[in-house]
C-alpha positions in Angstrom: -5.4 24.4 24.5 -7.3 21.2 23.8 -10.8 21.1 22.3 -14.0 20.2 24.2 -15.5 17.2 22.2 -19.2 16.6 21.8 -21.0 14.1 19.5 -24.5 14.2 18.3 -26.8 12.3 16.1 -28.5 14.2 13.2 -31.7 14.8 15.1 -29.8 16.3 18.0 -27.9 19.0 16.0 -29.1 22.6 16.4 -29.4 24.9 13.5 -26.4 26.9 14.9 -24.3 23.7 15.1 -25.3 22.7 11.6 -24.4 26.1 10.2 -21.0 25.8 11.9 -20.4 22.4 10.5 -21.3 23.3 7.0 -19.3 26.5 7.2 -16.1 24.7 8.4 -16.5 22.0 5.8 -16.9 24.6 3.1 -14.0 26.7 4.4 -11.6 23.8 4.3 -12.8 21.5 1.5 -14.2 24.0 -1.0 -12.3 27.2 -0.4 -8.9 26.2 1.0 -8.5 23.1 -1.1 -10.1 24.7 -4.1 -12.3 21.7 -4.7 -15.8 22.1 -6.2 -17.8 19.1 -5.0 -21.1 18.2 -3.6 -20.5 18.3 0.2 -24.1 17.9 1.1 -24.6 14.3 0.1 -27.6 13.0 2.0 -25.3 11.0 4.3 -25.2 13.4 7.3 -28.6 12.0 8.4 -27.0 8.6 9.1 -23.9 9.9 10.8 -22.8 10.7 14.4 -21.2 14.1 14.2 -18.1 14.8 16.3 -17.5 18.5 17.0 -14.5 20.0 18.7 -14.8 23.4 20.2 -12.2 25.9 21.7 -13.7 29.0 23.2 -17.1 28.2 21.7 -15.6 28.1 18.2 -15.9 25.0 16.1 -12.3 24.1 15.1 -12.5 20.3 14.5 -15.1 17.9 13.0 -15.7 14.4 11.7 -18.7 12.4 10.9 -19.0 8.7 11.9 -20.9 5.9 10.2 -22.0 2.4 11.2 -21.5 -0.5 8.8 -23.4 -0.1 5.6 -24.1 3.6 5.9 -21.1 4.8 4.0 -18.8 1.8 3.4 -19.5 -1.9 4.2 -17.3 -1.3 7.3 -17.7 1.3 10.0 -16.1 4.6 9.0 -15.5 8.2 9.7 -14.9 11.0 7.2 -15.0 14.7 6.5 -12.3 14.9 9.2 -11.1 18.5 9.4 -9.2 20.9 11.6 -9.6 24.7 11.1 -6.4 25.9 9.3 -5.3 28.2 12.2 -5.4 25.2 14.7 -3.4 22.7 12.7 0.0 21.5 14.0 -1.2 21.4 17.7 -2.1 17.7 17.9 -5.8 18.3 17.5 -5.9 16.1 14.4 -4.5 13.2 16.5 -7.2 13.9 19.1 -9.9 14.0 16.4 -8.9 10.5 15.0 -8.7 9.1 18.6 -12.1 10.5 19.5 -13.7 9.3 16.2 -12.3 5.7 16.8 -13.5 5.9 20.5 -17.0 6.7 19.4 -17.0 3.9 16.8 -15.9 1.4 19.4 -18.5 2.6 22.0 -21.4 2.8 19.5 -20.6 -0.1 17.2 -18.1 -2.3 18.9 -14.6 -3.5 17.9 -15.0 -3.6 14.1 -12.9 -2.9 11.1 -12.8 0.8 10.3 -12.4 2.0 6.7 -11.6 5.5 5.6 -11.0 7.3 2.3 -7.9 9.4 3.2 -6.3 12.2 1.2 -3.1 10.5 0.0 -0.7 13.1 1.6 -2.1 12.0 5.0 -1.1 8.3 4.8 1.6 8.6 7.4 -0.7 10.6 9.7 -3.3 7.9 9.6 -0.7 5.1 9.8 0.4 6.2 13.2 -3.2 5.5 14.3 -3.1 2.0 13.1 -4.4 2.4 9.5 -3.0 0.5 6.6 -3.3 1.4 3.0 -5.4 -0.9 0.9 -5.1 -0.7 -2.9 -3.9 2.1 -5.2 -4.4 5.8 -5.1 -7.5 7.1 -6.8 -9.0 10.6 -7.5 -11.9 11.7 -5.4 -13.2 15.1 -6.3 -9.9 15.8 -8.1 -7.8 15.1 -5.0 -5.6 11.9 -4.7 -7.0 9.6 -2.0 -6.3 6.1 -0.7 -8.4 3.5 1.0 -7.2 2.8 4.5 -8.3 0.3 7.2 -7.7 -0.5 10.8 -9.1 -2.9 13.4 
């Protein structure tokens, strides 16, 4: 089953949706990955939020930024799939939907992401190329990746 995708600006997100977003991000990034970090970073307000639902349950998410709101380039991040729904191709759909929104909202521009290093091959199949060396972000190896 494929998710239903919706995207919303900060001012359009309901309290119920915000709670679901923060719960999913905490479930994956803090609990599952055992990473203590400041998830609430005052950048959500500038983002477009992409939410993927199956049977009214939030199972996928990313936040999308215009140039200068996160990196110099357009970007997306906090890309996550609920653990029980991984391996079904939903991650590919999430990247495609994120890139589609960037193109629609901001035009054909370079996209930069900070990807967990173990996902290099995953992002490469979507046209991303590694730029520079690995670095630690919140104790997890990451790489900078870009695509056009």
